Structure formats: structure tokens, C-alpha cells
C-alpha positions as CSV (number, residue, x, y, z in Angstrom):
1,X,-15.6,-22.9,16.9
2,X,-14.2,-20.3,14.6
3,X,-13.0,-17.0,16.0
4,X,-13.9,-13.6,14.5
5,X,-10.4,-13.6,13.0
6,X,-10.9,-17.0,11.4
7,X,-14.2,-15.9,9.9
8,X,-12.7,-12.7,8.6
9,X,-9.8,-14.7,7.1
10,X,-12.2,-17.1,5.4
11,X,-14.3,-14.2,4.1
12,X,-11.2,-12.5,2.7
13,X,-10.1,-15.7,1.0
14,X,-13.5,-16.0,-0.6
15,X,-13.5,-12.4,-1.8
16,X,-10.1,-12.6,-3.4
17,X,-10.9,-16.0,-5.0
18,X,-13.9,-14.5,-6.7
19,X,-12.1,-11.4,-7.9
20,X,-12.5,-10.9,-11.7
21,X,-9.6,-8.6,-12.2
22,X,-5.9,-9.5,-12.3
23,X,-3.7,-8.9,-9.3
24,X,0.0,-8.0,-9.7
25,X,2.4,-11.0,-9.4
26,X,4.2,-9.5,-6.4
27,X,0.9,-9.0,-4.5
28,X,-0.1,-12.6,-5.4
29,X,3.1,-13.8,-3.9
30,X,2.4,-11.9,-0.7
31,X,-1.1,-13.3,-0.6
32,X,0.2,-16.8,-1.1
33,X,2.8,-16.4,1.6
34,X,0.4,-15.0,4.2
35,X,-2.1,-17.7,3.4
36,X,0.4,-20.5,3.7
37,X,1.8,-19.1,7.0
38,X,-1.7,-18.6,8.3
39,X,-2.8,-22.2,7.5
40,X,0.5,-24.1,7.8
41,X,2.7,-22.0,10.0
42,X,6.4,-22.8,9.9
43,X,5.8,-26.3,8.5
44,X,7.5,-25.6,5.2
45,X,7.3,-28.1,2.5
46,X,8.2,-28.1,-1.2
47,X,6.8,-30.4,-3.8
48,X,9.8,-31.5,-5.8
49,X,7.5,-32.4,-8.7
50,X,6.9,-28.7,-9.2
51,X,10.4,-27.4,-9.3
52,X,9.7,-24.5,-11.7
53,X,10.7,-20.9,-11.1
54,X,7.2,-19.9,-10.0
55,X,7.1,-22.5,-7.3
56,X,10.5,-21.5,-6.1
57,X,9.3,-17.8,-5.8
58,X,6.2,-18.9,-3.9
59,X,8.3,-21.1,-1.5
60,X,10.8,-18.3,-1.0
61,X,8.0,-15.8,-0.2
62,X,6.5,-18.2,2.4
63,X,9.8,-19.0,4.1
64,X,10.5,-15.2,4.5
65,X,7.6,-15.2,7.0
66,X,9.3,-17.8,9.2
67,X,8.4,-17.2,12.8
68,X,5.3,-15.1,12.1
69,X,2.4,-16.2,14.3
70,X,-0.5,-17.7,12.3
71,X,-2.9,-15.1,13.7
72,X,-0.6,-12.3,12.5
73,X,-0.4,-13.8,9.0
74,X,-4.2,-13.9,8.9
75,X,-4.4,-10.3,9.9
76,X,-1.9,-9.3,7.2
77,X,-3.7,-11.4,4.6
78,X,-7.0,-9.7,5.5
79,X,-5.4,-6.2,5.3
80,X,-3.9,-7.0,1.9
81,X,-7.1,-8.3,0.5
82,X,-8.9,-5.2,1.7
83,X,-6.4,-3.0,-0.1
84,X,-7.1,-4.9,-3.3
85,X,-10.9,-5.1,-3.1
């Protein structure tokens, strides 16, 4: 059963995924990091096949959230999406 937070998180993901306009790269990195922390927690992984600079920035943004509870990451993700939309 999904909690209200889970439902709000899923709704925020759908909204930002359907956004027609562009989002600044630094904001996209924050969204990525919050999403990964919310869905994977501190189980960091890095796909060595994609060892380009963009992937390194994404991984770095995510690891900076080390220790953040998944529910807090969901709340931050939702708040950030709401500032964009």
C-alpha cells in the first residue's frame, strides 16, 4: 500500500517527466540525486560502461546525499518539482 508521500512522489515524477520546457542542468542534477536517494537509498552503484563526465556528475550529486533518509529525499524531490512547475 502506498503512503500519501509515495503517491505525491510518484505524481511529482510524472509531472516533471511530462514537462515541455528545459530545466537548468544544476536543477536536473538535484532532481536526479533526490530521486536516486529516494528510490535506492545509500546503495550507490556506478555503471562503468558510462564513465563520461555527465555520469560522474550525477553519481557525485547522489553520493552527496549519503545518509539522507529516503522519505526526506522524496520530500525534497517533491518540493523541488513544485518550484519548477
